[in-house]
Backbone atoms as SQL, in Angstrom:
CREATE TABLE atoms (id INTEGER PRIMARY KEY, chain TEXT, resi INTEGER, resn TEXT, atom TEXT, x REAL, y REAL, z REAL);
INSERT INTO atoms VALUES
  (1, 'A', 1, 'UNK', 'N', -17.352, 22.089, -39.343),
  (2, 'A', 1, 'UNK', 'CA', -16.273, 21.109, -39.266),
  (3, 'A', 1, 'UNK', 'C', -16.767, 19.800, -39.887),
  (4, 'A', 2, 'UNK', 'N', -16.018, 19.249, -40.815),
  (5, 'A', 2, 'UNK', 'CA', -16.440, 17.989, -41.440),
  (6, 'A', 2, 'UNK', 'C', -16.479, 16.846, -40.429),
  (7, 'A', 3, 'UNK', 'N', -17.213, 15.846, -40.794),
  (8, 'A', 3, 'UNK', 'CA', -17.409, 14.692, -39.915),
  (9, 'A', 3, 'UNK', 'C', -16.101, 13.960, -39.635),
  (10, 'A', 4, 'UNK', 'N', -15.229, 13.857, -40.624),
  (11, 'A', 4, 'UNK', 'CA', -13.953, 13.164, -40.435),
  (12, 'A', 4, 'UNK', 'C', -13.077, 13.865, -39.400),
  (13, 'A', 5, 'UNK', 'N', -13.051, 15.185, -39.421),
  (14, 'A', 5, 'UNK', 'CA', -12.240, 15.932, -38.452),
  (15, 'A', 5, 'UNK', 'C', -12.789, 15.759, -37.040),
  (16, 'A', 6, 'UNK', 'N', -14.107, 15.775, -36.908),
  (17, 'A', 6, 'UNK', 'CA', -14.718, 15.571, -35.591),
  (18, 'A', 6, 'UNK', 'C', -14.376, 14.183, -35.049),
  (19, 'A', 7, 'UNK', 'N', -14.421, 13.204, -35.927),
  (20, 'A', 7, 'UNK', 'CA', -14.112, 11.841, -35.512),
  (21, 'A', 7, 'UNK', 'C', -12.662, 11.726, -35.054),
  (22, 'A', 8, 'UNK', 'N', -11.751, 12.325, -35.801),
  (23, 'A', 8, 'UNK', 'CA', -10.331, 12.283, -35.440),
  (24, 'A', 8, 'UNK', 'C', -10.106, 12.991, -34.114),
  (25, 'A', 9, 'UNK', 'N', -10.743, 14.143, -33.911),
  (26, 'A', 9, 'UNK', 'CA', -10.605, 14.861, -32.640),
  (27, 'A', 9, 'UNK', 'C', -11.173, 14.050, -31.478),
  (28, 'A', 10, 'UNK', 'N', -12.296, 13.392, -31.707),
  (29, 'A', 10, 'UNK', 'CA', -12.896, 12.560, -30.663),
  (30, 'A', 10, 'UNK', 'C', -11.973, 11.400, -30.292),
  (31, 'A', 11, 'UNK', 'N', -11.384, 10.753, -31.283),
  (32, 'A', 11, 'UNK', 'CA', -10.467, 9.638, -31.026),
  (33, 'A', 11, 'UNK', 'C', -9.232, 10.123, -30.278),
  (34, 'A', 12, 'UNK', 'N', -8.680, 11.259, -30.689),
  (35, 'A', 12, 'UNK', 'CA', -7.500, 11.797, -30.002),
  (36, 'A', 12, 'UNK', 'C', -7.815, 12.178, -28.562),
  (37, 'A', 13, 'UNK', 'N', -8.975, 12.761, -28.330),
  (38, 'A', 13, 'UNK', 'CA', -9.378, 13.139, -26.970),
  (39, 'A', 13, 'UNK', 'C', -9.549, 11.896, -26.099),
  (40, 'A', 14, 'UNK', 'N', -10.138, 10.853, -26.671),
  (41, 'A', 14, 'UNK', 'CA', -10.347, 9.619, -25.912),
  (42, 'A', 14, 'UNK', 'C', -9.010, 8.953, -25.571),
  (43, 'A', 15, 'UNK', 'N', -8.081, 8.943, -26.517),
  (44, 'A', 15, 'UNK', 'CA', -6.761, 8.367, -26.249),
  (45, 'A', 15, 'UNK', 'C', -6.028, 9.140, -25.166),
  (46, 'A', 16, 'UNK', 'N', -6.167, 10.455, -25.177),
  (47, 'A', 16, 'UNK', 'CA', -5.509, 11.273, -24.167),
  (48, 'A', 16, 'UNK', 'C', -6.068, 10.962, -22.783),
  (49, 'A', 17, 'UNK', 'N', -7.383, 10.782, -22.686),
  (50, 'A', 17, 'UNK', 'CA', -8.000, 10.437, -21.403),
  (51, 'A', 17, 'UNK', 'C', -7.515, 9.076, -20.909),
  (52, 'A', 18, 'UNK', 'N', -7.442, 8.120, -21.808),
  (53, 'A', 18, 'UNK', 'CA', -6.989, 6.781, -21.418),
  (54, 'A', 18, 'UNK', 'C', -5.538, 6.807, -20.960),
  (55, 'A', 19, 'UNK', 'N', -4.731, 7.605, -21.593),
  (56, 'A', 19, 'UNK', 'CA', -3.321, 7.689, -21.235),
  (57, 'A', 19, 'UNK', 'C', -3.135, 8.356, -19.877),
  (58, 'A', 20, 'UNK', 'N', -3.938, 9.347, -19.555),
  (59, 'A', 20, 'UNK', 'CA', -3.793, 10.068, -18.299),
  (60, 'A', 20, 'UNK', 'C', -4.362, 9.309, -17.110),
  (61, 'A', 21, 'UNK', 'N', -5.197, 8.302, -17.347),
  (62, 'A', 21, 'UNK', 'CA', -5.836, 7.616, -16.232),
  (63, 'A', 21, 'UNK', 'C', -4.859, 6.756, -15.429),
  (64, 'A', 22, 'UNK', 'N', -3.754, 6.354, -16.005),
  (65, 'A', 22, 'UNK', 'CA', -2.782, 5.529, -15.293),
  (66, 'A', 22, 'UNK', 'C', -1.827, 6.431, -14.523),
  (67, 'A', 23, 'UNK', 'N', -1.807, 6.279, -13.209),
  (68, 'A', 23, 'UNK', 'CA', -0.961, 7.128, -12.376),
  (69, 'A', 23, 'UNK', 'C', 0.439, 6.567, -12.205),
  (70, 'A', 24, 'UNK', 'N', 0.515, 5.255, -12.003),
  (71, 'A', 24, 'UNK', 'CA', 1.802, 4.626, -11.727),
  (72, 'A', 24, 'UNK', 'C', 2.031, 3.492, -12.711),
  (73, 'A', 25, 'UNK', 'N', 3.278, 3.275, -13.030),
  (74, 'A', 25, 'UNK', 'CA', 3.620, 2.105, -13.834),
  (75, 'A', 25, 'UNK', 'C', 3.523, 0.859, -12.956),
  (76, 'A', 26, 'UNK', 'N', 4.096, 0.935, -11.766),
  (77, 'A', 26, 'UNK', 'CA', 3.956, -0.098, -10.743),
  (78, 'A', 26, 'UNK', 'C', 3.445, 0.606, -9.499),
  (79, 'A', 27, 'UNK', 'N', 2.352, 0.116, -8.949),
  (80, 'A', 27, 'UNK', 'CA', 1.762, 0.749, -7.772),
  (81, 'A', 27, 'UNK', 'C', 2.769, 0.728, -6.624),
  (82, 'A', 28, 'UNK', 'N', 2.823, 1.790, -5.824),
  (83, 'A', 28, 'UNK', 'CA', 3.795, 1.844, -4.724),
  (84, 'A', 28, 'UNK', 'C', 3.712, 0.661, -3.761),
  (85, 'A', 29, 'UNK', 'N', 2.529, 0.094, -3.576),
  (86, 'A', 29, 'UNK', 'CA', 2.390, -1.071, -2.699),
  (87, 'A', 29, 'UNK', 'C', 3.165, -2.253, -3.263),
  (88, 'A', 30, 'UNK', 'N', 3.183, -2.384, -4.585),
  (89, 'A', 30, 'UNK', 'CA', 3.831, -3.534, -5.217),
  (90, 'A', 30, 'UNK', 'C', 5.319, -3.343, -5.460),
  (91, 'A', 31, 'UNK', 'N', 5.831, -2.149, -5.271),
  (92, 'A', 31, 'UNK', 'CA', 7.246, -1.919, -5.534),
  (93, 'A', 31, 'UNK', 'C', 8.148, -2.666, -4.556),
  (94, 'A', 32, 'UNK', 'N', 7.704, -2.853, -3.341),
  (95, 'A', 32, 'UNK', 'CA', 8.517, -3.529, -2.324),
  (96, 'A', 32, 'UNK', 'C', 8.108, -4.981, -2.117),
  (97, 'A', 33, 'UNK', 'N', 7.349, -5.543, -3.040),
  (98, 'A', 33, 'UNK', 'CA', 6.846, -6.903, -2.862),
  (99, 'A', 33, 'UNK', 'C', 7.971, -7.918, -2.741),
  (100, 'A', 34, 'UNK', 'N', 9.095, -7.694, -3.416),
  (101, 'A', 34, 'UNK', 'CA', 10.203, -8.651, -3.363),
  (102, 'A', 34, 'UNK', 'C', 10.954, -8.589, -2.036),
  (103, 'A', 35, 'UNK', 'N', 10.696, -7.559, -1.240),
  (104, 'A', 35, 'UNK', 'CA', 11.351, -7.443, 0.066),
  (105, 'A', 35, 'UNK', 'C', 10.381, -7.701, 1.211),
  (106, 'A', 36, 'UNK', 'N', 9.135, -7.280, 1.068),
  (107, 'A', 36, 'UNK', 'CA', 8.180, -7.371, 2.166),
  (108, 'A', 36, 'UNK', 'C', 6.989, -8.257, 1.857),
  (109, 'A', 37, 'UNK', 'N', 6.929, -8.847, 0.682),
  (110, 'A', 37, 'UNK', 'CA', 5.795, -9.687, 0.317),
  (111, 'A', 37, 'UNK', 'C', 5.768, -10.969, 1.127),
  (112, 'A', 38, 'UNK', 'N', 4.607, -11.599, 1.134),
  (113, 'A', 38, 'UNK', 'CA', 4.434, -12.789, 1.953),
  (114, 'A', 38, 'UNK', 'C', 5.348, -13.928, 1.499),
  (115, 'A', 39, 'UNK', 'N', 5.474, -14.143, 0.213),
  (116, 'A', 39, 'UNK', 'CA', 6.314, -15.250, -0.244),
  (117, 'A', 39, 'UNK', 'C', 7.778, -15.000, 0.075),
  (118, 'A', 40, 'UNK', 'N', 8.250, -13.812, -0.226),
  (119, 'A', 40, 'UNK', 'CA', 9.674, -13.527, -0.081),
  (120, 'A', 40, 'UNK', 'C', 10.103, -13.324, 1.366),
  (121, 'A', 41, 'UNK', 'N', 9.167, -13.076, 2.248),
  (122, 'A', 41, 'UNK', 'CA', 9.555, -12.923, 3.653),
  (123, 'A', 41, 'UNK', 'C', 9.111, -14.126, 4.486),
  (124, 'A', 42, 'UNK', 'N', 7.836, -14.439, 4.479),
  (125, 'A', 42, 'UNK', 'CA', 7.312, -15.470, 5.369),
  (126, 'A', 42, 'UNK', 'C', 7.640, -16.887, 4.897),
  (127, 'A', 43, 'UNK', 'N', 7.354, -17.192, 3.666),
  (128, 'A', 43, 'UNK', 'CA', 7.485, -18.574, 3.205),
  (129, 'A', 43, 'UNK', 'C', 8.943, -19.007, 3.134),
  (130, 'A', 44, 'UNK', 'N', 9.804, -18.132, 2.669),
  (131, 'A', 44, 'UNK', 'CA', 11.227, -18.484, 2.659),
  (132, 'A', 44, 'UNK', 'C', 11.767, -18.628, 4.078),
  (133, 'A', 45, 'UNK', 'N', 11.210, -17.869, 5.013),
  (134, 'A', 45, 'UNK', 'CA', 11.597, -18.009, 6.419),
  (135, 'A', 45, 'UNK', 'C', 11.084, -19.332, 6.990),
  (136, 'A', 46, 'UNK', 'N', 9.885, -19.745, 6.585),
  (137, 'A', 46, 'UNK', 'CA', 9.344, -21.025, 7.048),
  (138, 'A', 46, 'UNK', 'C', 10.206, -22.194, 6.578),
  (139, 'A', 47, 'UNK', 'N', 10.751, -22.094, 5.379),
  (140, 'A', 47, 'UNK', 'CA', 11.635, -23.153, 4.886),
  (141, 'A', 47, 'UNK', 'C', 12.879, -23.279, 5.756),
  (142, 'A', 48, 'UNK', 'N', 13.378, -22.154, 6.243),
  (143, 'A', 48, 'UNK', 'CA', 14.587, -22.175, 7.071),
  (144, 'A', 48, 'UNK', 'C', 14.299, -22.664, 8.486),
  (145, 'A', 49, 'UNK', 'N', 13.135, -22.328, 9.030),
  (146, 'A', 49, 'UNK', 'CA', 12.824, -22.628, 10.435),
  (147, 'A', 49, 'UNK', 'C', 12.556, -24.099, 10.686),
  (148, 'A', 50, 'UNK', 'N', 11.840, -24.740, 9.794),
  (149, 'A', 50, 'UNK', 'CA', 11.553, -26.145, 10.035),
  (150, 'A', 50, 'UNK', 'C', 10.315, -26.609, 9.308),
  (151, 'A', 51, 'UNK', 'N', 10.109, -27.910, 9.366),
  (152, 'A', 51, 'UNK', 'CA', 9.040, -28.540, 8.609),
  (153, 'A', 51, 'UNK', 'C', 7.681, -28.338, 9.267),
  (154, 'A', 52, 'UNK', 'N', 7.630, -28.220, 10.583),
  (155, 'A', 52, 'UNK', 'CA', 6.341, -28.147, 11.277),
  (156, 'A', 52, 'UNK', 'C', 5.520, -26.936, 10.847),
  (157, 'A', 53, 'UNK', 'N', 6.123, -25.763, 10.865),
  (158, 'A', 53, 'UNK', 'CA', 5.396, -24.563, 10.461),
  (159, 'A', 53, 'UNK', 'C', 5.056, -24.594, 8.974),
  (160, 'A', 54, 'UNK', 'N', 5.961, -25.124, 8.193),
  (161, 'A', 54, 'UNK', 'CA', 5.730, -25.243, 6.749),
  (162, 'A', 54, 'UNK', 'C', 4.549, -26.176, 6.478),
  (163, 'A', 55, 'UNK', 'N', 4.470, -27.257, 7.248),
  (164, 'A', 55, 'UNK', 'CA', 3.362, -28.203, 7.099),
  (165, 'A', 55, 'UNK', 'C', 2.030, -27.555, 7.460),
  (166, 'A', 56, 'UNK', 'N', 2.013, -26.735, 8.500),
  (167, 'A', 56, 'UNK', 'CA', 0.774, -26.056, 8.876),
  (168, 'A', 56, 'UNK', 'C', 0.334, -25.071, 7.804),
  (169, 'A', 57, 'UNK', 'N', 1.289, -24.465, 7.159),
  (170, 'A', 57, 'UNK', 'CA', 0.978, -23.424, 6.179),
  (171, 'A', 57, 'UNK', 'C', 0.523, -24.008, 4.843),
  (172, 'A', 58, 'UNK', 'N', 1.233, -25.031, 4.350),
  (173, 'A', 58, 'UNK', 'CA', 0.932, -25.600, 3.037),
  (174, 'A', 58, 'UNK', 'C', 0.305, -26.985, 3.080),
  (175, 'A', 59, 'UNK', 'N', 0.317, -27.622, 4.238),
  (176, 'A', 59, 'UNK', 'CA', -0.169, -28.989, 4.396),
  (177, 'A', 59, 'UNK', 'C', 0.653, -29.976, 3.577),
  (178, 'A', 60, 'UNK', 'N', 1.929, -29.668, 3.411),
  (179, 'A', 60, 'UNK', 'CA', 2.875, -30.577, 2.749),
  (180, 'A', 60, 'UNK', 'C', 4.278, -30.164, 3.152),
  (181, 'A', 61, 'UNK', 'N', 5.206, -31.108, 3.209),
  (182, 'A', 61, 'UNK', 'CA', 6.589, -30.757, 3.549),
  (183, 'A', 61, 'UNK', 'C', 7.274, -30.037, 2.383),
  (184, 'A', 62, 'UNK', 'N', 8.369, -29.344, 2.670),
  (185, 'A', 62, 'UNK', 'CA', 9.081, -28.619, 1.610),
  (186, 'A', 62, 'UNK', 'C', 9.555, -29.515, 0.465),
  (187, 'A', 63, 'UNK', 'N', 9.872, -30.771, 0.757),
  (188, 'A', 63, 'UNK', 'CA', 10.343, -31.677, -0.298),
  (189, 'A', 63, 'UNK', 'C', 9.243, -31.948, -1.324),
  (190, 'A', 64, 'UNK', 'N', 8.018, -32.128, -0.857),
  (191, 'A', 64, 'UNK', 'CA', 6.905, -32.367, -1.782),
  (192, 'A', 64, 'UNK', 'C', 6.590, -31.096, -2.565),
  (193, 'A', 65, 'UNK', 'N', 6.676, -29.940, -1.893),
  (194, 'A', 65, 'UNK', 'CA', 6.474, -28.667, -2.594),
  (195, 'A', 65, 'UNK', 'C', 7.510, -28.511, -3.708),
  (196, 'A', 66, 'UNK', 'N', 8.760, -28.847, -3.415),
  (197, 'A', 66, 'UNK', 'CA', 9.823, -28.743, -4.423),
  (198, 'A', 66, 'UNK', 'C', 9.587, -29.722, -5.574),
  (199, 'A', 67, 'UNK', 'N', 9.123, -30.933, -5.255),
  (200, 'A', 67, 'UNK', 'CA', 8.838, -31.910, -6.310),
  (201, 'A', 67, 'UNK', 'C', 7.671, -31.449, -7.177),
  (202, 'A', 68, 'UNK', 'N', 6.647, -30.909, -6.544),
  (203, 'A', 68, 'UNK', 'CA', 5.503, -30.385, -7.287),
  (204, 'A', 68, 'UNK', 'C', 5.912, -29.198, -8.155),
  (205, 'A', 69, 'UNK', 'N', 6.764, -28.349, -7.611),
  (206, 'A', 69, 'UNK', 'CA', 7.254, -27.199, -8.369),
  (207, 'A', 69, 'UNK', 'C', 8.089, -27.635, -9.571),
  (208, 'A', 70, 'UNK', 'N', 8.876, -28.690, -9.406),
  (209, 'A', 70, 'UNK', 'CA', 9.683, -29.164, -10.538),
  (210, 'A', 70, 'UNK', 'C', 8.806, -29.729, -11.656),
  (211, 'A', 71, 'UNK', 'N', 7.629, -30.254, -11.295),
  (212, 'A', 71, 'UNK', 'CA', 6.727, -30.801, -12.312),
  (213, 'A', 71, 'UNK', 'C', 5.917, -29.715, -13.016),
  (214, 'A', 72, 'UNK', 'N', 5.394, -28.757, -12.253),
  (215, 'A', 72, 'UNK', 'CA', 4.506, -27.754, -12.854),
  (216, 'A', 72, 'UNK', 'C', 5.190, -26.413, -13.063),
  (217, 'A', 73, 'UNK', 'N', 6.416, -26.265, -12.591),
  (218, 'A', 73, 'UNK', 'CA', 7.135, -24.999, -12.696),
  (219, 'A', 73, 'UNK', 'C', 7.265, -24.454, -14.104),
  (220, 'A', 74, 'UNK', 'N', 7.638, -25.290, -15.084),
  (221, 'A', 74, 'UNK', 'CA', 7.744, -24.761, -16.449),
  (222, 'A', 74, 'UNK', 'C', 6.416, -24.231, -17.001),
  (223, 'A', 75, 'UNK', 'N', 5.306, -24.819, -16.575),
  (224, 'A', 75, 'UNK', 'CA', 3.999, -24.331, -17.022),
  (225, 'A', 75, 'UNK', 'C', 3.634, -23.009, -16.352),
  (226, 'A', 76, 'UNK', 'N', 4.143, -22.792, -15.152),
  (227, 'A', 76, 'UNK', 'CA', 3.823, -21.572, -14.408),
  (228, 'A', 76, 'UNK', 'C', 4.752, -20.416, -14.738),
  (229, 'A', 77, 'UNK', 'N', 5.849, -20.694, -15.418),
  (230, 'A', 77, 'UNK', 'CA', 6.827, -19.652, -15.741),
  (231, 'A', 77, 'UNK', 'C', 6.279, -18.737, -16.825),
  (232, 'A', 78, 'UNK', 'N', 6.320, -17.435, -16.569),
  (233, 'A', 78, 'UNK', 'CA', 5.898, -16.436, -17.551),
  (234, 'A', 78, 'UNK', 'C', 7.124, -15.761, -18.133),
  (235, 'A', 79, 'UNK', 'N', 6.994, -15.243, -19.339),
  (236, 'A', 79, 'UNK', 'CA', 8.106, -14.553, -19.985),
  (237, 'A', 79, 'UNK', 'C', 8.367, -13.233, -19.286),
  (238, 'A', 80, 'UNK', 'N', 9.624, -12.928, -19.109),
  (239, 'A', 80, 'UNK', 'CA', 10.011, -11.660, -18.500),
  (240, 'A', 80, 'UNK', 'C', 10.139, -10.622, -19.601),
  (241, 'A', 81, 'UNK', 'N', 9.298, -9.603, -19.539),
  (242, 'A', 81, 'UNK', 'CA', 9.362, -8.527, -20.522),
  (243, 'A', 81, 'UNK', 'C', 10.087, -7.352, -19.884),
  (244, 'A', 82, 'UNK', 'N', 9.451, -6.229, -19.757),
  (245, 'A', 82, 'UNK', 'CA', 10.082, -5.062, -19.156),
  (246, 'A', 82, 'UNK', 'C', 9.795, -4.956, -17.667),
  (247, 'A', 83, 'UNK', 'N', 8.977, -5.840, -17.115),
  (248, 'A', 83, 'UNK', 'CA', 8.766, -5.879, -15.672),
  (249, 'A', 83, 'UNK', 'C', 8.824, -7.324, -15.207),
  (250, 'A', 84, 'UNK', 'N', 9.144, -7.504, -13.952),
  (251, 'A', 84, 'UNK', 'CA', 9.343, -8.850, -13.416),
  (252, 'A', 84, 'UNK', 'C', 7.996, -9.546, -13.193),
  (253, 'A', 85, 'UNK', 'N', 7.805, -10.732, -13.772),
  (254, 'A', 85, 'UNK', 'CA', 6.561, -11.464, -13.530),
  (255, 'A', 85, 'UNK', 'C', 6.613, -12.180, -12.178),
  (256, 'A', 86, 'UNK', 'N', 5.471, -12.650, -11.755),
  (257, 'A', 86, 'UNK', 'CA', 5.405, -13.460, -10.538),
  (258, 'A', 86, 'UNK', 'C', 6.045, -14.801, -10.869),
  (259, 'A', 87, 'UNK', 'N', 6.987, -15.228, -10.051),
  (260, 'A', 87, 'UNK', 'CA', 7.738, -16.448, -10.319),
  (261, 'A', 87, 'UNK', 'C', 6.908, -17.703, -10.125),
  (262, 'A', 88, 'UNK', 'N', 7.377, -18.839, -10.674),
  (263, 'A', 88, 'UNK', 'CA', 6.607, -20.076, -10.572),
  (264, 'A', 88, 'UNK', 'C', 6.436, -20.573, -9.139),
  (265, 'A', 89, 'UNK', 'N', 7.444, -20.404, -8.295),
  (266, 'A', 89, 'UNK', 'CA', 7.302, -20.846, -6.900),
  (267, 'A', 89, 'UNK', 'C', 6.254, -20.010, -6.179),
  (268, 'A', 90, 'UNK', 'N', 6.248, -18.710, -6.438),
  (269, 'A', 90, 'UNK', 'CA', 5.258, -17.847, -5.805),
  (270, 'A', 90, 'UNK', 'C', 3.859, -18.128, -6.345),
  (271, 'A', 91, 'UNK', 'N', 3.737, -18.415, -7.638),
  (272, 'A', 91, 'UNK', 'CA', 2.443, -18.768, -8.225),
  (273, 'A', 91, 'UNK', 'C', 1.903, -20.058, -7.607),
  (274, 'A', 92, 'UNK', 'N', 2.778, -21.040, -7.455),
  (275, 'A', 92, 'UNK', 'CA', 2.355, -22.305, -6.859),
  (276, 'A', 92, 'UNK', 'C', 1.955, -22.098, -5.404),
  (277, 'A', 93, 'UNK', 'N', 2.728, -21.302, -4.672),
  (278, 'A', 93, 'UNK', 'CA', 2.394, -21.025, -3.275),
  (279, 'A', 93, 'UNK', 'C', 1.052, -20.310, -3.165),
  (280, 'A', 94, 'UNK', 'N', 0.801, -19.345, -4.040),
  (281, 'A', 94, 'UNK', 'CA', -0.484, -18.640, -4.042),
  (282, 'A', 94, 'UNK', 'C', -1.633, -19.593, -4.321),
  (283, 'A', 95, 'UNK', 'N', -1.442, -20.466, -5.297),
  (284, 'A', 95, 'UNK', 'CA', -2.503, -21.397, -5.669),
  (285, 'A', 95, 'UNK', 'C', -2.786, -22.382, -4.546),
  (286, 'A', 96, 'UNK', 'N', -1.746, -22.952, -3.965),
  (287, 'A', 96, 'UNK', 'CA', -1.942, -23.906, -2.869),
  (288, 'A', 96, 'UNK', 'C', -2.595, -23.241, -1.669),
  (289, 'A', 97, 'UNK', 'N', -2.153, -22.046, -1.359),
  (290, 'A', 97, 'UNK', 'CA', -2.729, -21.358, -0.214),
  (291, 'A', 97, 'UNK', 'C', -4.176, -20.964, -0.483),
  (292, 'A', 98, 'UNK', 'N', -4.475, -20.583, -1.706),
  (293, 'A', 98, 'UNK', 'CA', -5.848, -20.234, -2.068),
  (294, 'A', 98, 'UNK', 'C', -6.769, -21.430, -1.879),
  (295, 'A', 99, 'UNK', 'N', -6.336, -22.602, -2.335),
  (296, 'A', 99, 'UNK', 'CA', -7.176, -23.783, -2.199),
  (297, 'A', 99, 'UNK', 'C', -7.180, -24.327, -0.775),
  (298, 'A', 100, 'UNK', 'N', -6.094, -24.160, -0.040),
  (299, 'A', 100, 'UNK', 'CA', -6.061, -24.617, 1.349),
  (300, 'A', 100, 'UNK', 'C', -6.995, -23.806, 2.223),
  (301, 'A', 101, 'UNK', 'N', -6.960, -22.517, 2.058),
  (302, 'A', 101, 'UNK', 'CA', -7.783, -21.653, 2.900),
  (303, 'A', 101, 'UNK', 'C', -9.195, -21.486, 2.366),
  (304, 'A', 102, 'UNK', 'N', -9.401, -21.827, 1.094),
  (305, 'A', 102, 'UNK', 'CA', -10.678, -21.574, 0.431),
  (306, 'A', 102, 'UNK', 'C', -11.067, -20.116, 0.629),
  (307, 'A', 103, 'UNK', 'N', -10.079, -19.248, 0.479),
  (308, 'A', 103, 'UNK', 'CA', -10.303, -17.831, 0.721),
  (309, 'A', 103, 'UNK', 'C', -10.760, -17.144, -0.549),
  (310, 'A', 104, 'UNK', 'N', -11.296, -15.972, -0.368),
  (311, 'A', 104, 'UNK', 'CA', -11.728, -15.190, -1.517),
  (312, 'A', 104, 'UNK', 'C', -10.531, -14.496, -2.143),
  (313, 'A', 105, 'UNK', 'N', -10.715, -14.010, -3.341),
  (314, 'A', 105, 'UNK', 'CA', -9.635, -13.325, -4.041),
  (315, 'A', 105, 'UNK', 'C', -9.279, -12.029, -3.338),
  (316, 'A', 106, 'UNK', 'N', -10.250, -11.355, -2.771),
  (317, 'A', 106, 'UNK', 'CA', -9.982, -10.070, -2.128),
  (318, 'A', 106, 'UNK', 'C', -9.106, -10.255, -0.889),
  (319, 'A', 107, 'UNK', 'N', -9.396, -11.252, -0.064),
  (320, 'A', 107, 'UNK', 'CA', -8.557, -11.454, 1.112),
  (321, 'A', 107, 'UNK', 'C', -7.164, -11.910, 0.700),
  (322, 'A', 108, 'UNK', 'N', -7.061, -12.665, -0.394),
  (323, 'A', 108, 'UNK', 'CA', -5.752, -13.053, -0.907),
  (324, 'A', 108, 'UNK', 'C', -4.944, -11.850, -1.340),
  (325, 'A', 109, 'UNK', 'N', -5.626, -10.864, -1.919),
  (326, 'A', 109, 'UNK', 'CA', -4.920, -9.651, -2.344),
  (327, 'A', 109, 'UNK', 'C', -4.382, -8.903, -1.131),
  (328, 'A', 110, 'UNK', 'N', -5.172, -8.788, -0.078),
  (329, 'A', 110, 'UNK', 'CA', -4.712, -8.080, 1.109),
  (330, 'A', 110, 'UNK', 'C', -3.519, -8.782, 1.743),
  (331, 'A', 111, 'UNK', 'N', -3.526, -10.094, 1.746),
  (332, 'A', 111, 'UNK', 'CA', -2.431, -10.818, 2.380),
  (333, 'A', 111, 'UNK', 'C', -1.144, -10.727, 1.584),
  (334, 'A', 112, 'UNK', 'N', -1.233, -10.658, 0.293),
  (335, 'A', 112, 'UNK', 'CA', -0.041, -10.738, -0.540),
  (336, 'A', 112, 'UNK', 'C', 0.349, -9.439, -1.208),
  (337, 'A', 113, 'UNK', 'N', -0.474, -8.406, -1.068),
  (338, 'A', 113, 'UNK', 'CA', -0.211, -7.104, -1.694),
  (339, 'A', 113, 'UNK', 'C', -0.016, -7.234, -3.196),
  (340, 'A', 114, 'UNK', 'N', -0.880, -7.991, -3.822),
  (341, 'A', 114, 'UNK', 'CA', -0.856, -8.124, -5.272),
  (342, 'A', 114, 'UNK', 'C', -2.105, -7.474, -5.838),
  (343, 'A', 115, 'UNK', 'N', -2.020, -7.067, -7.083),
  (344, 'A', 115, 'UNK', 'CA', -3.218, -6.570, -7.740),
  (345, 'A', 115, 'UNK', 'C', -4.159, -7.738, -7.951),
  (346, 'A', 116, 'UNK', 'N', -5.457, -7.439, -7.951),
  (347, 'A', 116, 'UNK', 'CA', -6.440, -8.502, -8.094),
  (348, 'A', 116, 'UNK', 'C', -6.284, -9.248, -9.414),
  (349, 'A', 117, 'UNK', 'N', -6.006, -8.539, -10.503),
  (350, 'A', 117, 'UNK', 'CA', -5.866, -9.251, -11.770),
  (351, 'A', 117, 'UNK', 'C', -4.586, -10.078, -11.802),
  (352, 'A', 118, 'UNK', 'N', -3.545, -9.686, -11.074),
  (353, 'A', 118, 'UNK', 'CA', -2.335, -10.508, -10.989),
  (354, 'A', 118, 'UNK', 'C', -2.621, -11.792, -10.228),
  (355, 'A', 119, 'UNK', 'N', -3.374, -11.664, -9.142),
  (356, 'A', 119, 'UNK', 'CA', -3.724, -12.841, -8.355),
  (357, 'A', 119, 'UNK', 'C', -4.613, -13.774, -9.165),
  (358, 'A', 120, 'UNK', 'N', -5.583, -13.213, -9.873),
  (359, 'A', 120, 'UNK', 'CA', -6.473, -14.032, -10.696),
  (360, 'A', 120, 'UNK', 'C', -5.733, -14.735, -11.809),
  (361, 'A', 121, 'UNK', 'N', -4.804, -14.038, -12.453),
  (362, 'A', 121, 'UNK', 'CA', -4.054, -14.676, -13.537),
  (363, 'A', 121, 'UNK', 'C', -3.096, -15.725, -12.991),
  (364, 'A', 122, 'UNK', 'N', -2.593, -15.532, -11.791),
  (365, 'A', 122, 'UNK', 'CA', -1.714, -16.537, -11.188),
  (366, 'A', 122, 'UNK', 'C', -2.498, -17.799, -10.869),
  (367, 'A', 123, 'UNK', 'N', -3.750, -17.644, -10.469),
  (368, 'A', 123, 'UNK', 'CA', -4.555, -18.807, -10.131),
  (369, 'A', 123, 'UNK', 'C', -5.129, -19.487, -11.368),
  (370, 'A', 124, 'UNK', 'N', -5.255, -18.765, -12.475),
  (371, 'A', 124, 'UNK', 'CA', -5.849, -19.332, -13.684),
  (372, 'A', 124, 'UNK', 'C', -4.895, -20.189, -14.491),
  (373, 'A', 125, 'UNK', 'N', -3.600, -19.908, -14.422),
  (374, 'A', 125, 'UNK', 'CA', -2.696, -20.635, -15.316),
  (375, 'A', 125, 'UNK', 'C', -2.571, -22.056, -14.883);
């Protein structure tokens, strides 16, 4: 077998392996994030209940959070392609909570049911 054919077969075999390694397009844990995630359930509920619990959670009242979001929101907004990105309010909430708790990325993932690279990219922008 010539060298070129072996190379082509090797490349095709490698591509097939890479394609088969992905099991889910969206992991089952993340499919219900908009219904059971921390931001969409807890934080929106804190806004409705009152300022005291919101202050304990973010160390700022909802009005300041909204003002901060209006200033940095356009920078945190990601383009929507074929899947829904993490919204700017949720990105800001993740970032503030990360710095408030000084928690590790792994514990942040457990609390929010996000993939580690999603959490890291949300904190990096």
